[in-house]
ROTI-987470 format. One record per atom (N, C-alpha, C): x, y, z. Coordinates in steps of 0.1 Angstrom, whole numbers, padded with zeros to 4 digits, always signed. Example, Ala and Ser with C-alpha at 12.3 -4.5 7.8 and 13.67 -1.06 7.14 Angstrom:
% ROTI-987470
+0132-0057+0078+0123-0045+0078+0132-0033+0078+0128-0022+0071+0137-0011+0071+0129+0000+0079
END
This chain:
% ROTI-987470
+1075-0960+0117+1079-0947+0108+1096-0948+0114+1103-0947+0102+1120-0948+0107+1124-0935+0116+1134-0939+0125+1141-0926+0130+1145-0914+0122+1149-0916+0111+1155-0908+0100+1146-0898+0094+1132-0907+0093+1121-0897+0088+1116-0889+0099+1117-0894+0110+1111-0889+0125+1118-0876+0125+1131-0877+0125+1142-0864+0126+1140-0854+0114+1138-0859+0103+1137-0849+0094+1123-0843+0096+1111-0846+0102+1101-0840+0102+1101-0830+0116+1110-0833+0123+1112-0826+0135+1122-0812+0132+1131-0816+0123+1139-0805+0115+1128-0793+0109+1121-0800+0097+1112-0790+0092+1103-0786+0098+1096-0792+0107+1087-0784+0118+1091-0774+0126+1105-0775+0130+1109-0766+0137+1113-0754+0128+1119-0757+0115+1122-0749+0105+1109-0740+0101+1098-0745+0099+1087-0736+0093+1082-0729+0106+1078-0738+0115+1068-0728+0125+1075-0719+0133+1088-0720+0135+1096-0708+0144+1094-0696+0133+1095-0700+0120+1092-0686+0112+1080-0678+0116+1069-0684+0121+1057-0679+0124+1052-0676+0138+1064-0681+0148+1061-0677+0162+1054-0689+0169+1053-0701+0164+1046-0712+0169+1053-0723+0173+1065-0723+0170+1074-0736+0177+1069-0749+0170+1076-0760+0172+1073-0773+0166+1062-0781+0172+1058-0778+0187+1049-0784+0193+1036-0787+0185+1034-0782+0177+1020-0784+0171+1019-0798+0161+1034-0797+0158+1036-0813+0148+1041-0819+0159+1048-0819+0167+1056-0829+0175+1046-0837+0186+1038-0831+0191+1027-0836+0200+1020-0847+0193+1010-0842+0181+1001-0853+0172+1011-0864+0168+1022-0860+0161+1029-0868+0156+1034-0880+0166+1038-0875+0178+1042-0889+0189+1031-0896+0193+1020-0889+0191+1008-0896+0197+1001-0906+0188+1002-0903+0174+0999-0910+0165+1009-0923+0161+1022-0920+0166+1032-0931+0167+1031-0938+0179+1021-0937+0190+1013-0945+0199+1029-0946+0208+1035-0934+0210+1042-0931+0223+1035-0933+0235+1037-0935+0245+1029-0932+0259+1028-0918+0263+1016-0916+0264+1011-0903+0268+1021-0891+0273+1027-0894+0283+1040-0886+0291+1053-0886+0284+1055-0896+0276+1067-0896+0267+1064-0887+0254+1052-0888+0249+1050-0880+0239+1049-0867+0241+1041-0862+0252+1041-0849+0257+1056-0842+0261+1065-0849+0269+1077-0847+0274+1085-0842+0262+1084-0853+0251+1093-0850+0243+1091-0839+0235+1077-0837+0229+1070-0827+0223+1077-0813+0230+1076-0812+0243+1077-0799+0251+1094-0794+0251+1102-0806+0253+1115-0805+0252+1120-0801+0240+1115-0806+0226+1120-0802+0214+1115-0788+0211+1102-0785+0216+1096-0773+0213+1105-0761+0219+1108-0766+0234+1117-0756+0239+1132-0753+0234+1139-0766+0228+1150-0763+0220+1150-0752+0205+1137-0756+0199+1136-0748+0187+1132-0735+0190+1125-0732+0200+1123-0717+0203+1136-0711+0211+1144-0718+0216+1157-0713+0223+1167-0710+0211+1165-0719+0200+1175-0718+0189+1168-0703+0184+1157-0700+0179+1152-0691+0172+1152-0677+0180+1152-0676+0193+1153-0669+0203+1166-0662+0202+1178-0670+0201+1190-0666+0199+1192-0655+0186+1187-0661+0174+1187-0650+0163+1180-0636+0166+1168-0640+0173+1158-0628+0175+1163-0616+0186+1167-0623+0196+1175-0613+0206+1185-0608+0199+1197-0611+0190+1204-0605+0186+1200-0594+0174+1188-0597+0168+1184-0587+0159+1175-0577+0167+1173-0578+0182+1165-0570+0193+1152-0568+0186+1149-0578+0184+1131-0584+0178+1122-0584+0192+1127-0591+0201+1120-0592+0213+1115-0583+0223+1106-0581+0224+1099-0572+0234+1099-0577+0248+1112-0574+0254+1112-0579+0268+1105-0575+0279+1105-0562+0281+1090-0558+0291+1081-0564+0287+1075-0568+0278+1061-0573+0274+1063-0586+0276+1073-0593+0275+1076-0609+0277+1076-0613+0293+1080-0605+0300+1086-0608+0317+1071-0614+0321+1060-0605+0321+1050-0612+0328+1043-0623+0322+1044-0624+0308+1041-0639+0302+1049-0650+0307+1061-0649+0305+1071-0659+0311+1071-0663+0325+1067-0653+0334+1064-0658+0348+1048-0665+0350+1041-0662+0346+1025-0667+0346+1024-0679+0338+1033-0681+0325+1032-0692+0318+1039-0702+0323+1050-0699+0331+1061-0709+0334+1053-0717+0347+1046-0707+0355+1038-0712+0368+1027-0722+0362+1020-0717+0351+1007-0724+0347+1011-0736+0341+1021-0740+0336+1025-0750+0326+1027-0763+0333+1031-0764+0345+1032-0776+0353+1017-0780+0358+1008-0772+0359+0995-0777+0363+0987-0781+0352+0989-0777+0341+0988-0781+0325+0988-0796+0328+1005-0798+0326+1010-0812+0327+1004-0821+0336+1002-0819+0347+0996-0827+0359+0979-0828+0355+0974-0819+0349+0961-0822+0342+0960-0831+0331+0970-0830+0323+0969-0843+0314+0967-0855+0315+0974-0858+0330+0973-0872+0332+0961-0877+0342+0951-0865+0339+0939-0868+0346+0929-0871+0333+0930-0866+0322+0923-0866+0313+0921-0879+0303+0908-0883+0300+0911-0893+0291+0915-0893+0279+0922-0903+0277+0931-0902+0261+0923-0896+0249+0910-0905+0248+0901-0900+0239+0900-0885+0238+0894-0879+0249+0892-0866+0252+0903-0857+0248+0913-0863+0257+0929-0856+0251+0932-0854+0237+0929-0863+0226+0931-0865+0213+0923-0853+0207+0909-0857+0211+0899-0845+0205+0901-0830+0208+0908-0828+0222+0913-0813+0224+0925-0811+0213+0933-0819+0215+0947-0818+0206+0941-0813+0192+0932-0823+0186+0928-0820+0172+0923-0807+0171+0918-0801+0180+0909-0788+0181+0917-0778+0179+0926-0780+0186+0937-0769+0188+0945-0769+0172+0953-0781+0168+0957-0783+0159+0950-0776+0144+0937-0781+0145+0925-0776+0136+0928-0760+0134+0926-0754+0148+0925-0738+0149+0938-0733+0142+0951-0740+0143+0964-0737+0139+0967-0737+0123+0959-0746+0119+0956-0751+0104+0950-0739+0097+0939-0733+0102+0928-0725+0100+0939-0712+0095+0944-0709+0105+0955-0698+0108+0966-0698+0096+0971-0708+0095+0983-0710+0084+0976-0710+0069+0965-0714+0068+0958-0718+0054+0954-0699+0051+0944-0694+0060+0939-0681+0055+0944-0671+0060+0953-0669+0072+0956-0657+0076+0963-0647+0068+0962-0636+0069+0968-0626+0059+0981-0618+0067+0989-0614+0062+1000-0609+0070+0994-0592+0073+0989-0592+0085+0979-0580+0090+0989-0573+0101+0995-0561+0100+1001-0555+0110+0989-0551+0121+0992-0549+0134+0987-0544+0142+0983-0530+0143+0973-0526+0145+0972-0510+0142+0979-0505+0158+0987-0494+0156+0996-0490+0168+0985-0484+0176+0987-0489+0191+0980-0483+0200+0988-0484+0214+0988-0476+0220+0996-0473+0235+0988-0474+0242+0994-0486+0250+0988-0492+0264+0996-0488+0275+0987-0488+0288+0994-0483+0298+1003-0493+0303+1011-0491+0314+1018-0505+0319+1012-0516+0329+0999-0510+0333+0993-0519+0340+0987-0527+0331+0979-0523+0318+0972-0531+0310+0981-0542+0299+0994-0536+0300+1003-0545+0294+1007-0555+0303+1010-0552+0317+1016-0564+0325+1003-0570+0327+0990-0566+0333+0980-0573+0337+0975-0586+0325+0975-0576+0311+0970-0586+0300+0983-0595+0295+0994-0591+0296+1002-0603+0295+1002-0614+0305+1002-0612+0317+1000-0622+0327+0990-0632+0327+0977-0625+0323+0965-0633+0320+0968-0644+0308+0972-0633+0296+0976-0644+0285+0987-0654+0287+0996-0653+0294+1006-0660+0298+1002-0675+0306+0990-0670+0315+0987-0682+0325+0978-0690+0316+0969-0686+0309+0962-0693+0298+0967-0704+0289+0979-0696+0282+0987-0703+0272+0994-0715+0282+1001-0710+0292+1009-0720+0299+1002-0732+0303+0988-0731+0309+0981-0743+0311+0978-0752+0300+0975-0744+0288+0972-0751+0276+0984-0761+0270+0996-0750+0270+1010-0758+0264+1013-0772+0275+1011-0770+0287+1015-0782+0296+1005-0792+0295+0991-0789+0294+0982-0799+0290+0983-0808+0277+0987-0800+0266+0986-0806+0255+1003-0807+0248+1011-0803+0252+1024-0806+0248+1027-0796+0237+1025-0785+0234+1026-0778+0220+1032-0761+0223+1035-0759+0236+1043-0748+0237+1032-0737+0238+1022-0734+0232+1013-0723+0234+1015-0712+0222+1024-0713+0212+1027-0700+0204+1016-0699+0194+1006-0707+0192+0998-0705+0185+0985-0696+0191+0986-0696+0203+0978-0685+0211+0982-0672+0214+0998-0673+0216+1004-0662+0219+1006-0650+0211+1008-0656+0197+1009-0646+0186+0998-0640+0185+0985-0643+0181+0974-0634+0175+0970-0626+0190+0970-0631+0204+0968-0624+0213+0977-0612+0215+0990-0614+0213+0998-0603+0212+0993-0592+0200+0991-0599+0191+0989-0587+0179+0973-0582+0179+0966-0588+0184+0950-0583+0182+0946-0576+0198+0951-0583+0208+0949-0579+0223+0957-0567+0227+0972-0570+0227+0979-0559+0233+0990-0550+0218+0981-0553+0211+0986-0546+0200+1003-0544+0194+1007-0557+0195+1022-0559+0194+1022-0560+0176+1034-0552+0171+1035-0556+0156+1038-0569+0153+1036-0576+0142+1035-0589+0140+1049-0595+0140+1060-0590+0137+1070-0599+0136+1075-0597+0150+1074-0587+0158+1077-0585+0172+1069-0597+0180+1056-0598+0174+1049-0607+0183+1054-0622+0180+1058-0623+0169+1063-0637+0167+1079-0641+0173+1085-0630+0173+1096-0632+0179+1097-0633+0198+1089-0624+0200+1085-0625+0215+1077-0637+0219+1068-0640+0211+1063-0657+0213+1072-0669+0212+1082-0668+0204+1091-0678+0206+1099-0679+0220+1103-0666+0223+1111-0662+0236+1103-0668+0249+1090-0665+0246+1081-0671+0260+1080-0684+0259+1077-0689+0247+1076-0706+0245+1087-0711+0249+1097-0709+0251+1112-0715+0256+1106-0719+0273+1101-0709+0280+1100-0712+0295+1087-0720+0297+1075-0716+0288+1062-0725+0293+1066-0740+0287+1074-0740+0275+1079-0754+0273+1084-0762+0281+1097-0753+0288+1108-0759+0299+1099-0764+0308+1094-0755+0317+1086-0761+0327+1075-0771+0328+1068-0771+0315+1061-0782+0313+1067-0794+0313+1077-0794+0305+1085-0807+0304+1090-0810+0316+1096-0803+0324+1101-0808+0340+1089-0812+0346+1075-0810+0347+1065-0816+0352+1063-0829+0347+1064-0832+0335+1060-0841+0328+1072-0853+0331+1083-0848+0332+1095-0855+0336+1092-0861+0350+1087-0854+0359+1085-0859+0370+1072-0871+0373+1065-0869+0363+1054-0876+0364+1054-0891+0353+1065-0889+0346+1063-0903+0337+1079-0903+0331+1079-0915+0324+1093-0915+0318+1095-0909+0306+1109-0906+0302+1113-0900+0291+1125-0906+0283+1124-0907+0273+1132-0914+0261+1144-0904+0260+1152-0902+0270+1164-0894+0266+1170-0894+0254+1174-0908+0249+1182-0910+0239+1178-0906+0225+1162-0907+0227+1155-0902+0213+1155-0887+0214+1151-0880+0226+1149-0867+0226+1165-0859+0223+1173-0863+0227+1189-0860+0226+1191-0858+0211+1188-0867+0205+1193-0870+0191+1181-0862+0183+1170-0860+0185+1161-0854+0178+1165-0838+0181+1168-0835+0193+1170-0820+0196+1180-0814+0187+1189-0821+0184+1201-0816+0174+1193-0809+0163+1183-0816+0155+1173-0812+0143+1166-0803+0148+1161-0803+0159+1151-0792+0163+1159-0777+0165+1171-0779+0170+1179-0766+0172+1183-0761+0156+1187-0771+0149+1188-0763+0135+1179-0758+0129+1168-0766+0130+1157-0763+0123+1152-0749+0130+1152-0746+0140+1149-0733+0147+1159-0724+0143+1173-0726+0140+1183-0717+0135+1177-0711+0119+1178-0721+0115+1174-0719+0097+1161-0709+0097+1149-0715+0104+1139-0707+0103+1138-0692+0110+1146-0691+0119+1146-0676+0124+1153-0665+0116+1163-0673+0109+1170-0665+0099+1163-0660+0088+1157-0667+0084+1148-0666+0074+1138-0654+0075+1132-0656+0088+1120-0645+0090+1127-0632+0094+1138-0632+0100+1144-0620+0101+1148-0610+0090+1153-0618+0077+1159-0614+0065+1144-0611+0059+1136-0620+0052+1125-0617+0043+1116-0627+0045+1106-0626+0049+1096-0639+0052+1083-0638+0041+1084-0643+0031+1074-0645+0022+1067-0657+0022+1064-0661+0033+1060-0677+0033+1045-0682+0032+1036-0673+0024+1023-0674+0023+1021-0689+0017+1027-0693+0006+1027-0708-0002+1033-0715+0008+1046-0716+0018+1048-0726+0026+1037-0728+0038+1032-0717+0043+1023-0716+0052+1009-0724+0048+1006-0723+0037+0995-0730+0032+0997-0745+0029+1009-0748+0027+1013-0764+0026+1012-0768+0040+1020-0764+0048+1020-0766+0062+1007-0769+0068+1000-0759+0063+0984-0758+0069+0979-0771+0066+0978-0774+0052+0974-0787+0048+0979-0801+0054+0991-0799+0060+0999-0809+0065+0991-0813+0079+0989-0802+0087+0983-0800+0099+0968-0806+0100+0962-0802+0089+0949-0807+0086+0950-0825+0085+0961-0827+0078+0962-0843+0076+0962-0849+0093+0971-0841+0101+0970-0847+0115+0958-0846+0120+0950-0835+0118+0935-0833+0126+0930-0847+0123+0929-0850+0110+0920-0863+0103+0923-0876+0110+0939-0875+0113+0940-0888+0118+0938-0889+0132+0941-0879+0140+0937-0878+0153+0921-0878+0156+0913-0874+0148+0897-0876+0149+0895-0891+0146+0904-0896+0135+0901-0911+0131+0902-0920+0144+0916-0915+0151+0918-0925+0164+0907-0920+0173+0903-0909+0178+0890-0905+0184+0878-0913+0182+0877-0917+0168+0865-0921+0163+0864-0937+0169+0876-0940+0171+0877-0955+0175+0874-0959+0188+0876-0946+0196+0869-0949+0209+0854-0952+0215+0845-0950+0202+0833-0949+0206+0828-0961+0197
END
């Protein structure tokens, strides 16, 4: 695959996934694995680009006051602490098992893209303790998975914020992006300490990831009617799932 095509995929992945609070790691990680990057290189590149896309989108969301900072703080702390442990765990997991886990997560994300409706959480007042404790627990779980699979964790953060902590949908998506910046960044640092990083590639790709995050976040804040886009992208994710499962099959 040519470098230009990879950069185009990075841009469109960041553009579409930042609109729904997922970041680009859902595409970056399986893409780099399928391109047969060394595992550490693939995961570090995915987390770095995911952090860039999320930071780019967060600039817009912060300006629009869409990020729930009091809610985000416990998730940021716990996910940032847990992500390096997930990164270390990734080097202990068999590659075939790793790809099977990644395929399962991407499959869940694809189903969400294809079949989820724009459902607003029912308003519910939670106590400060419930928000902090619930946020810390969610953050730790998400950080561990983010570091392990190189995906950032937005696919779990958004629905948990909506259905467990009763956060409005757009606030959940914007807050998720802000949290993903930190879980991705700490996971990336851990992977850097464990393996090689292709700095020339990720710095070039980061430009496209940042641009995609800017475009996606601006569209989301103005008017997001993305059902068709989400369904198309859900189909693309399913293709990645099939490709990953094909590689898993060759292990046996």
